[in-house]
Backbone as CSV, one residue per row, in Angstrom:
resi,resn,N_x,N_y,N_z,CA_x,CA_y,CA_z,C_x,C_y,C_z
1,MET,95.041,131.402,98.889,96.197,130.505,98.939,95.725,129.053,98.966
2,ALA,96.375,128.201,98.180,96.002,126.789,98.108,96.262,126.105,99.442
3,LYS,95.362,125.226,99.807,95.492,124.455,101.038,96.440,123.286,100.769
4,THR,97.601,123.312,101.407,98.685,122.377,101.096,99.021,121.517,102.297
5,ILE,99.302,120.230,102.031,99.771,119.331,103.082,100.987,118.570,102.577
6,VAL,101.980,118.420,103.437,103.182,117.646,103.134,103.056,116.290,103.823
7,VAL,103.091,115.216,103.049,102.997,113.856,103.581,104.410,113.316,103.770
8,ILE,104.724,112.909,105.002,106.072,112.445,105.332,105.994,111.054,105.956
9,PRO,106.341,110.000,105.205,106.399,108.661,105.808,107.588,108.568,106.764
10,THR,107.415,107.859,107.877,108.510,107.716,108.827,108.641,106.278,109.303
11,TYR,109.884,105.895,109.492,110.223,104.655,110.185,111.587,104.889,110.830
12,ASN,111.584,105.035,112.133,112.804,105.319,112.889,113.469,106.622,112.442
13,GLU,112.705,107.717,112.505,113.222,109.030,112.114,113.103,110.031,113.272
14,ILE,113.245,109.544,114.502,113.049,110.397,115.662,114.089,111.520,115.737
15,ALA,115.264,111.300,115.143,116.332,112.297,115.240,116.105,113.506,114.347
16,SER,115.274,113.376,113.314,115.192,114.452,112.324,113.806,115.035,112.115
17,ILE,112.745,114.326,112.470,111.408,114.725,112.047,110.985,116.085,112.604
18,ALA,111.307,116.378,113.860,110.894,117.659,114.442,111.549,118.827,113.712
19,SER,112.831,118.673,113.384,113.546,119.743,112.685,112.970,119.974,111.291
20,VAL,112.648,118.896,110.580,112.083,119.033,109.242,110.754,119.782,109.297
21,ILE,109.911,119.440,110.255,108.612,120.114,110.379,108.792,121.586,110.735
22,ASP,109.710,121.887,111.647,109.982,123.288,111.984,110.395,124.080,110.747
23,ARG,111.228,123.496,109.922,111.705,124.188,108.722,110.578,124.374,107.702
24,ILE,109.690,123.396,107.601,108.534,123.551,106.712,107.706,124.753,107.142
25,HIS,107.454,124.878,108.428,106.601,125.959,108.920,107.301,127.315,108.885
26,LEU,108.606,127.334,109.011,109.338,128.589,108.852,109.291,129.069,107.407
27,THR,109.235,128.124,106.477,109.227,128.466,105.052,107.832,128.804,104.557
28,THR,106.846,127.992,104.924,105.452,128.187,104.496,104.565,127.987,105.716
29,ALA,104.269,129.059,106.403,103.631,128.986,107.717,102.277,128.287,107.702
30,GLY,101.522,128.389,106.614,100.186,127.823,106.571,100.108,126.380,106.130
31,THR,101.253,125.789,105.771,101.264,124.416,105.262,101.078,123.411,106.395
32,HIS,100.255,122.403,106.157,100.061,121.328,107.121,101.011,120.173,106.816
33,VAL,101.219,119.325,107.810,102.091,118.157,107.677,101.344,116.928,108.176
34,LEU,101.437,115.836,107.415,100.911,114.551,107.849,102.079,113.577,107.981
35,ILE,102.330,113.117,109.193,103.342,112.097,109.442,102.665,110.738,109.354
36,VAL,103.162,109.890,108.459,102.629,108.535,108.319,103.667,107.590,108.912
37,ASP,103.428,107.159,110.139,104.434,106.365,110.844,104.086,104.882,110.818
38,ASP,105.083,104.079,110.451,104.898,102.630,110.330,105.332,101.907,111.605
39,ASN,104.771,102.338,112.738,105.033,101.680,114.023,106.524,101.636,114.346
40,SER,107.166,102.804,114.244,108.612,102.897,114.462,108.988,102.457,115.873
41,PRO,109.915,101.521,116.018,110.318,101.080,117.359,111.144,102.106,118.127
42,ASP,111.647,103.145,117.450,112.471,104.138,118.146,111.645,105.247,118.795
43,GLY,110.322,105.205,118.670,109.487,106.222,119.304,109.104,107.378,118.406
44,THR,109.365,107.260,117.101,108.992,108.343,116.186,107.494,108.628,116.254
45,GLY,106.675,107.594,116.304,105.230,107.788,116.358,104.794,108.534,117.599
46,ARG,105.411,108.222,118.717,105.088,108.917,119.975,105.469,110.390,119.888
47,LEU,106.652,110.667,119.345,107.059,112.057,119.163,106.118,112.767,118.206
48,ALA,105.703,112.092,117.152,104.771,112.701,116.202,103.475,113.100,116.896
49,ASP,102.971,112.255,117.769,101.757,112.588,118.514,101.971,113.832,119.387
50,GLU,103.131,113.949,119.979,103.437,115.119,120.809,103.486,116.388,119.964
51,LEU,104.081,116.285,118.781,104.148,117.440,117.880,102.753,117.846,117.420
52,ALA,101.912,116.841,117.134,100.548,117.126,116.690,99.714,117.761,117.800
53,ALA,99.929,117.316,119.037,99.184,117.875,120.160,99.535,119.336,120.397
54,ALA,100.757,119.714,120.016,101.221,121.084,120.249,100.964,122.019,119.077
55,ASP,100.581,121.476,117.908,100.447,122.305,116.705,99.332,121.733,115.834
56,GLU,98.283,122.506,115.621,97.134,122.025,114.848,97.458,121.811,113.377
57,ARG,98.610,122.267,112.928,99.012,122.056,111.542,99.668,120.699,111.326
58,VAL,99.936,119.980,112.402,100.607,118.674,112.327,99.603,117.570,112.628
59,HIS,99.605,116.539,111.786,98.684,115.410,111.918,99.491,114.117,111.842
60,VAL,98.929,113.053,112.396,99.630,111.772,112.421,98.696,110.659,111.971
61,LEU,99.217,109.791,111.119,98.517,108.577,110.713,99.399,107.400,111.115
62,HIS,98.914,106.591,112.048,99.679,105.438,112.513,99.296,104.201,111.707
63,ARG,100.316,103.489,111.232,100.095,102.206,110.554,100.726,101.115,111.399
64,SER,100.159,99.919,111.341,100.558,98.864,112.265,101.864,98.186,111.892
65,GLU,102.293,98.326,110.632,103.511,97.636,110.223,104.187,98.371,109.072
66,LYS,105.437,98.013,108.834,106.219,98.597,107.750,106.054,97.708,106.514
67,ASN,105.282,98.178,105.545,105.068,97.347,104.350,105.230,98.130,103.065
68,GLY,106.173,99.072,103.065,106.559,99.698,101.818,106.227,101.167,101.711
69,LEU,107.095,101.879,101.001,106.909,103.307,100.808,105.631,103.603,100.039
70,GLY,105.351,102.791,99.013,104.158,103.021,98.208,102.887,102.931,99.028
71,ALA,102.814,101.924,99.895,101.628,101.769,100.735,101.491,102.934,101.716
72,ALA,102.606,103.396,102.260,102.567,104.526,103.187,102.070,105.784,102.491
73,TYR,102.589,106.049,101.294,102.126,107.229,100.562,100.665,107.080,100.137
74,GLY,100.275,105.880,99.711,98.890,105.680,99.332,97.940,105.982,100.475
75,ALA,98.288,105.534,101.681,97.459,105.816,102.858,97.451,107.309,103.176
76,GLY,98.607,107.947,103.063,98.690,109.380,103.327,97.927,110.206,102.312
77,PHE,98.021,109.827,101.041,97.278,110.548,99.995,95.773,110.441,100.236
78,ALA,95.311,109.231,100.569,93.872,109.044,100.807,93.405,109.911,101.977
79,TRP,94.197,109.953,103.037,93.868,110.777,104.205,93.747,112.241,103.797
80,ALA,94.702,112.724,103.010,94.714,114.132,102.605,93.548,114.461,101.687
81,LEU,93.248,113.584,100.740,92.170,113.847,99.799,90.810,113.843,100.489
82,GLU,90.649,113.009,101.504,89.397,112.986,102.256,89.147,114.317,102.981
83,ARG,90.213,115.072,103.209,90.108,116.323,103.953,90.247,117.544,103.046
84,ASP,90.147,117.322,101.749,90.013,118.393,100.762,91.184,119.371,100.708
85,TYR,92.397,118.842,100.801,93.565,119.689,100.533,93.663,119.916,99.028
86,ASP,94.206,121.061,98.636,94.354,121.389,97.218,95.618,120.776,96.627
87,TYR,96.715,120.828,97.401,98.000,120.290,96.950,98.484,119.269,97.973
88,VAL,99.057,118.171,97.471,99.616,117.130,98.329,101.079,116.940,97.929
89,VAL,101.969,117.089,98.894,103.413,117.085,98.636,104.063,115.883,99.311
90,GLU,105.049,115.294,98.659,105.891,114.253,99.247,107.221,114.866,99.679
91,MET,107.701,114.418,100.832,109.021,114.854,101.287,109.589,113.807,102.239
92,ASP,110.894,113.562,102.157,111.532,112.618,103.067,111.647,113.209,104.470
93,ALA,111.711,112.315,105.455,111.764,112.731,106.851,113.174,113.022,107.349
94,ASP,114.189,112.682,106.552,115.557,112.712,107.070,116.306,114.019,106.806
95,GLY,115.650,115.002,106.199,116.307,116.273,105.924,117.050,116.324,104.609
96,SER,116.999,115.256,103.827,117.693,115.275,102.530,117.006,116.211,101.542
97,HIS,115.697,116.361,101.676,114.946,117.335,100.880,114.830,118.628,101.679
98,GLN,115.127,119.733,101.031,115.188,121.002,101.735,113.805,121.662,101.789
99,PRO,113.215,121.813,102.973,111.911,122.478,103.074,111.926,123.898,102.520
100,GLU,113.098,124.530,102.519,113.201,125.891,102.006,112.908,125.978,100.503
101,GLU,112.926,124.834,99.809,112.620,124.806,98.376,111.150,124.519,98.099
102,LEU,110.367,124.352,99.155,108.951,124.044,98.994,108.188,125.104,98.194
103,PRO,108.457,126.412,98.366,107.727,127.399,97.552,107.913,127.221,96.051
104,ARG,109.050,126.717,95.625,109.280,126.498,94.194,108.407,125.363,93.679
105,LEU,108.236,124.331,94.491,107.369,123.229,94.112,105.913,123.692,94.057
106,ILE,105.494,124.417,95.077,104.129,124.937,95.086,103.900,125.861,93.899
107,GLY,104.940,126.590,93.496,104.829,127.478,92.341,104.507,126.733,91.058
108,LEU,105.066,125.524,90.886,104.735,124.723,89.705,103.255,124.359,89.701
109,LEU,102.739,123.977,90.860,101.328,123.601,90.951,100.437,124.820,90.775
110,ASP,100.845,125.945,91.345,100.095,127.186,91.122,100.034,127.537,89.645
111,GLY,101.108,127.199,88.928,101.186,127.515,87.507,100.427,126.557,86.610
112,GLY,99.797,125.539,87.190,98.966,124.638,86.402,99.503,123.242,86.206
113,ASP,100.726,122.955,86.693,101.228,121.591,86.568,100.413,120.662,87.465
114,ASP,100.125,119.466,86.969,99.412,118.465,87.764,100.335,117.780,88.751
115,MET,101.598,117.718,88.373,102.610,117.093,89.218,103.905,117.876,89.075
116,GLY,104.577,118.134,90.175,105.879,118.796,90.151,106.918,117.892,90.785
117,ILE,108.096,117.821,90.195,109.165,116.949,90.687,110.426,117.772,90.918
118,GLY,110.982,117.652,92.109,112.277,118.247,92.396,113.369,117.315,91.925
119,THR,114.191,117.768,90.990,115.185,116.878,90.392,116.610,117.301,90.689
120,ARG,117.450,116.291,90.846,118.882,116.504,91.090,119.667,116.602,89.798
121,TRP,119.055,116.203,88.675,119.826,115.979,87.456,119.492,116.953,86.336
122,ILE,119.189,118.187,86.674,119.064,119.263,85.690,119.926,120.422,86.174
123,PRO,120.260,121.367,85.288,121.091,122.495,85.724,120.521,123.172,86.962
124,GLY,121.371,123.380,87.940,120.948,123.950,89.214,120.736,122.908,90.285
125,GLY,120.566,121.635,89.885,120.409,120.553,90.853,121.761,120.151,91.432
126,THR,121.770,119.798,92.711,123.025,119.507,93.408,122.821,118.367,94.401
127,ILE,123.856,117.542,94.558,123.877,116.519,95.603,125.062,116.789,96.520
128,VAL,124.794,116.794,97.811,125.824,117.085,98.813,126.090,115.834,99.646
129,ASN,127.367,115.519,99.838,127.822,114.432,100.719,127.589,113.034,100.165
130,TRP,127.472,112.912,98.855,127.471,111.593,98.231,128.849,111.332,97.628
131,PRO,129.416,110.140,97.846,130.668,109.792,97.161,130.428,109.626,95.668
132,LEU,131.512,109.696,94.905,131.404,109.627,93.449,130.710,108.351,92.996
133,HIS,131.024,107.196,93.597,130.443,105.935,93.126,128.926,105.928,93.304
134,ARG,128.430,106.564,94.364,126.977,106.583,94.567,126.297,107.496,93.542
135,LYS,126.946,108.609,93.214,126.397,109.472,92.169,126.347,108.731,90.841
136,LEU,127.415,107.984,90.530,127.461,107.254,89.264,126.366,106.190,89.204
137,ILE,126.150,105.488,90.312,125.107,104.465,90.351,123.735,105.097,90.146
138,SER,123.498,106.225,90.814,122.209,106.904,90.702,121.984,107.419,89.284
139,ARG,123.009,108.025,88.704,122.869,108.534,87.341,122.633,107.404,86.354
140,ALA,123.331,106.291,86.546,123.159,105.154,85.644,121.742,104.588,85.751
141,GLY,121.251,104.472,86.984,119.900,103.967,87.179,118.856,104.884,86.574
142,THR,119.073,106.194,86.722,118.152,107.170,86.141,118.169,107.091,84.620
143,PHE,119.367,107.015,84.044,119.501,106.922,82.586,118.819,105.657,82.070
144,TYR,119.038,104.545,82.751,118.440,103.279,82.330,116.917,103.373,82.367
145,SER,116.379,103.952,83.430,114.924,104.081,83.550,114.355,104.975,82.458
146,ARG,115.029,106.081,82.177,114.536,106.995,81.142,114.531,106.316,79.774
147,VAL,115.583,105.560,79.480,115.664,104.894,78.178,114.614,103.795,78.066
148,MET,114.520,102.946,79.088,113.591,101.820,79.032,112.140,102.286,78.976
149,LEU,111.840,103.374,79.679,110.453,103.842,79.749,110.167,104.974,78.763
150,ARG,111.188,105.345,77.995,111.041,106.414,77.009,110.478,107.682,77.665
151,SER,111.068,108.036,78.767,110.581,109.170,79.554,111.441,110.401,79.296
152,ARG,110.801,111.558,79.308,111.536,112.811,79.182,111.915,113.368,80.552
153,LEU,111.405,112.768,81.627,111.660,113.269,82.975,113.086,112.926,83.405
154,HIS,113.697,113.830,84.157,115.126,113.709,84.446,115.455,113.018,85.767
155,ASP,114.466,112.851,86.655,114.748,112.249,87.961,113.528,111.450,88.410
156,LEU,113.347,110.289,87.806,112.157,109.481,88.056,112.096,108.945,89.477
157,THR,113.234,108.873,90.162,113.238,108.328,91.523,113.133,109.395,92.594
158,SER,113.091,110.650,92.225,113.040,111.715,93.224,111.816,111.569,94.122
159,GLY,112.031,111.740,95.421,110.935,111.679,96.373,110.446,113.036,96.823
160,TYR,110.927,114.094,96.170,110.466,115.446,96.487,109.551,115.869,95.344
161,ARG,108.262,115.773,95.567,107.305,116.030,94.497,105.959,116.436,95.078
162,GLY,105.121,117.014,94.233,103.802,117.441,94.674,102.770,117.217,93.596
163,PHE,101.519,117.156,94.007,100.404,116.879,93.101,99.267,117.866,93.352
164,ARG,98.605,118.264,92.279,97.311,118.902,92.437,96.315,117.821,92.855
165,ALA,95.448,118.144,93.802,94.550,117.133,94.364,93.651,116.512,93.317
166,GLU,93.177,117.324,92.354,92.260,116.766,91.365,92.955,115.728,90.489
167,ALA,94.265,115.890,90.269,95.007,114.883,89.509,95.230,113.634,90.348
168,LEU,95.627,113.819,91.592,95.889,112.679,92.471,94.612,111.896,92.744
169,ARG,93.500,112.589,92.829,92.221,111.937,93.086,91.822,111.009,91.935
170,SER,92.371,111.227,90.771,92.040,110.402,89.612,92.798,109.080,89.586
171,VAL,93.760,108.906,90.483,94.606,107.724,90.452,93.921,106.557,91.162
172,ASP,93.868,105.427,90.493,93.392,104.191,91.100,94.605,103.486,91.707
173,PHE,94.778,103.628,93.022,95.987,103.106,93.648,96.017,101.580,93.703
174,THR,94.893,100.945,93.413,94.927,99.486,93.325,95.711,99.028,92.102
175,ARG,95.956,99.953,91.168,96.717,99.626,89.967,98.185,100.034,90.066
176,VAL,98.577,100.641,91.184,99.977,101.012,91.394,100.626,99.869,92.164
177,ALA,101.449,99.094,91.460,101.907,97.814,91.999,103.157,97.910,92.864
178,SER,103.928,98.971,92.758,105.224,99.047,93.427,105.069,99.431,94.891
179,GLN,105.925,98.873,95.714,105.885,99.177,97.148,107.112,99.928,97.632
180,GLY,108.273,99.632,97.085,109.494,100.308,97.507,109.673,101.627,96.784
181,TYR,110.925,102.033,96.588,111.195,103.297,95.923,110.776,103.275,94.452
182,CYS,110.522,102.084,93.916,110.017,101.983,92.552,108.643,102.633,92.422
183,PHE,107.957,102.821,93.561,106.695,103.555,93.565,106.864,104.932,92.937
184,GLN,107.997,105.586,93.215,108.235,106.919,92.663,108.371,106.851,91.144
185,ILE,109.080,105.849,90.650,109.230,105.686,89.200,107.875,105.438,88.553
186,GLU,107.117,104.524,89.134,105.839,104.149,88.534,104.878,105.334,88.495
187,MET,104.788,106.099,89.580,103.864,107.232,89.612,104.246,108.287,88.577
188,ALA,105.531,108.637,88.504,105.968,109.659,87.546,105.726,109.200,86.114
189,TRP,106.083,107.949,85.820,105.914,107.409,84.466,104.441,107.356,84.078
190,GLN,103.601,106.922,85.005,102.179,106.815,84.702,101.543,108.195,84.506
191,PHE,101.922,109.158,85.306,101.399,110.511,85.097,101.839,111.041,83.738
192,GLU,103.094,110.834,83.401,103.610,111.303,82.122,102.861,110.641,80.967
193,ARG,102.666,109.338,81.024,101.981,108.610,79.956,100.516,109.001,79.828
194,SER,99.924,109.410,80.922,98.499,109.732,80.912,98.203,111.104,80.331
195,GLY,99.242,111.857,80.004,99.041,113.179,79.430,98.936,114.285,80.446
196,ALA,99.200,113.978,81.715,99.190,115.022,82.731,100.365,115.974,82.501
197,ARG,100.238,117.163,83.020,101.296,118.160,82.898,102.252,117.993,84.072
198,VAL,103.490,117.617,83.781,104.493,117.343,84.811,105.638,118.338,84.671
199,GLY,105.897,119.100,85.719,106.981,120.076,85.720,108.129,119.630,86.609
200,GLU,109.311,120.168,86.345,110.497,119.847,87.141,111.190,121.132,87.582
201,PHE,111.846,121.063,88.738,112.664,122.182,89.194,113.898,121.613,89.889
202,PRO,115.028,122.317,89.853,116.254,121.780,90.450,116.237,121.875,91.971
203,ILE,116.779,120.853,92.631,116.844,120.849,94.087,118.272,120.570,94.554
204,THR,118.519,120.915,95.797,119.740,120.518,96.482,119.405,119.344,97.387
205,PHE,119.991,118.198,97.110,119.750,116.984,97.885,120.954,116.788,98.806
206,ILE,120.703,116.716,100.109,121.773,116.570,101.082,121.638,115.225,101.783
207,GLU,122.648,114.402,101.704,122.612,113.092,102.342,122.322,113.229,103.831
208,ARG,121.510,112.342,104.347,121.088,112.415,105.749,122.285,112.487,106.695
209,ALA,122.113,113.298,107.746,123.125,113.403,108.788,122.784,112.530,109.984
210,GLU,121.489,112.174,110.126,121.018,111.374,111.253,120.288,110.144,110.731
211,GLY,120.300,109.080,111.543,119.535,107.896,111.194,120.228,107.028,110.162
212,VAL,119.478,106.033,109.670,120.027,105.032,108.762,119.199,104.994,107.480
213,SER,119.876,104.932,106.340,119.182,104.873,105.057,118.309,103.624,104.971
214,LYS,117.134,103.776,104.318,116.219,102.640,104.144,116.478,101.895,102.836
215,MET,117.427,102.353,102.037,117.734,101.694,100.773,118.312,100.304,101.039
216,SER,117.887,99.336,100.224,118.351,97.967,100.387,118.506,97.315,99.016
217,THR,119.156,96.157,98.993,119.318,95.428,97.745,117.959,95.042,97.168
218,GLY,117.027,94.642,98.030,115.696,94.257,97.557,114.978,95.386,96.857
219,ILE,115.117,96.607,97.381,114.482,97.771,96.774,115.067,98.032,95.386
220,VAL,116.387,97.926,95.270,117.045,98.144,93.984,116.624,97.079,92.979
221,VAL,116.572,95.828,93.413,116.181,94.735,92.524,114.746,94.927,92.045
222,GLU,113.842,95.326,92.945,112.452,95.563,92.532,112.389,96.619,91.431
223,ALA,113.130,97.721,91.636,113.087,98.806,90.657,113.639,98.357,89.309
224,LEU,114.804,97.709,89.303,115.408,97.277,88.046,114.524,96.263,87.324
225,THR,113.954,95.342,88.083,113.116,94.307,87.473,111.877,94.917,86.837
226,LYS,111.190,95.774,87.578,109.936,96.330,87.065,110.187,97.288,85.906
227,VAL,111.227,98.104,85.998,111.529,99.007,84.892,111.836,98.212,83.630
228,THR,112.600,97.137,83.776,112.935,96.305,82.622,111.680,95.672,82.017
229,LEU,110.815,95.126,82.861,109.593,94.492,82.360,108.673,95.513,81.705
230,TRP,108.521,96.685,82.331,107.676,97.726,81.730,108.239,98.173,80.386
231,GLY,109.562,98.348,80.344,110.182,98.798,79.100,110.033,97.790,77.979
232,LEU,110.257,96.518,78.285,110.110,95.474,77.269,108.659,95.354,76.816
233,ALA,107.725,95.467,77.757,106.314,95.403,77.388,105.925,96.578,76.498
234,SER,106.472,97.753,76.793,106.181,98.925,75.969,106.689,98.741,74.552
235,ALA,107.862,98.095,74.429,108.476,97.916,73.113,107.624,97.045,72.192
236,VAL,106.825,96.160,72.793,105.974,95.288,71.969,104.502,95.664,72.080
237,GLY,104.252,96.864,72.613,102.885,97.364,72.684,102.031,96.740,73.752
238,ARG,102.664,96.212,74.816,101.900,95.540,75.863,102.125,96.156,77.238
239,ALA,102.492,97.421,77.279,102.682,98.089,78.561,101.354,98.203,79.297
240,PRO,101.392,98.245,80.628,100.135,98.448,81.374,99.452,99.729,80.914
241,ALA,98.137,99.695,80.878,97.393,100.902,80.493,97.725,102.023,81.458
242,PRO,97.892,103.254,80.954,98.203,104.375,81.853,97.079,104.636,82.827
243,LEU,97.415,105.283,83.923,96.416,105.611,84.927,95.313,106.461,84.284
244,PRO,94.071,106.194,84.607,92.948,106.855,83.930,92.660,108.246,84.466
245,LEU,93.521,109.207,84.107,93.266,110.584,84.514,92.053,111.117,83.765
246,ARG,91.275,111.950,84.436,90.077,112.503,83.826,90.447,113.473,82.715
247,ALA,89.501,113.746,81.857,89.753,114.612,80.705,90.146,116.015,81.123
248,ASP,89.665,116.485,82.277,90.016,117.834,82.708,91.382,117.902,83.347
249,VAL,92.001,116.736,83.566,93.364,116.684,84.097,94.350,116.432,82.978
250,ALA,94.098,115.425,82.159,94.997,115.110,81.044,94.979,116.247,80.028
251,ARG,96.145,116.531,79.480,96.262,117.620,78.510,96.897,117.083,77.226
């Protein structure tokens, strides 16, 4: 069985993190979890330490400040790769991603995909507790990103995804410029452009019941600006060079 770790960035997620970890272990008992906490003032980091002390499958990486989702994942990925995990998975801390769907993601990686993405926008994908206007905004943003980046992927912003370690190890994170949720777009687009094998599976996304969303106007502006610039640069042949995946990863 592949050695798998789920990387979960946290900032003020004390209400949900323990439940999410319990559900991960009920679904895949051997999977490890790395909590990457950005010095949460609500005590999430302290709770994470307590969970880690009680369960050898739980680990904690403390960061001194909140400086973006991309930086948190980059630190978590480096930690996992240093410890020779086979698969590295992303999952939100708020329960919006269902741990019960983790075996389907692992199945894509077992089947040879370098990256697997859980998507809301293919048959079988579902969103629960979002008002119509939020669904429309999300679909419009996804459509715009796919058109501008000429991507075949259906959910570039999804945060439920996994990587084979050998593919992730090939990424030069100094070249991944995005810090907010645009990090998800950039990583998926760069993997796709590099010739890596990227698979998708439908997920049920449930709006958080606890805590406060981290989405902000600044995050949206960053994503729209960068997608537009990348798309325009691609149209004139000046897009950033794709991430340099090794020949045994790119297909």
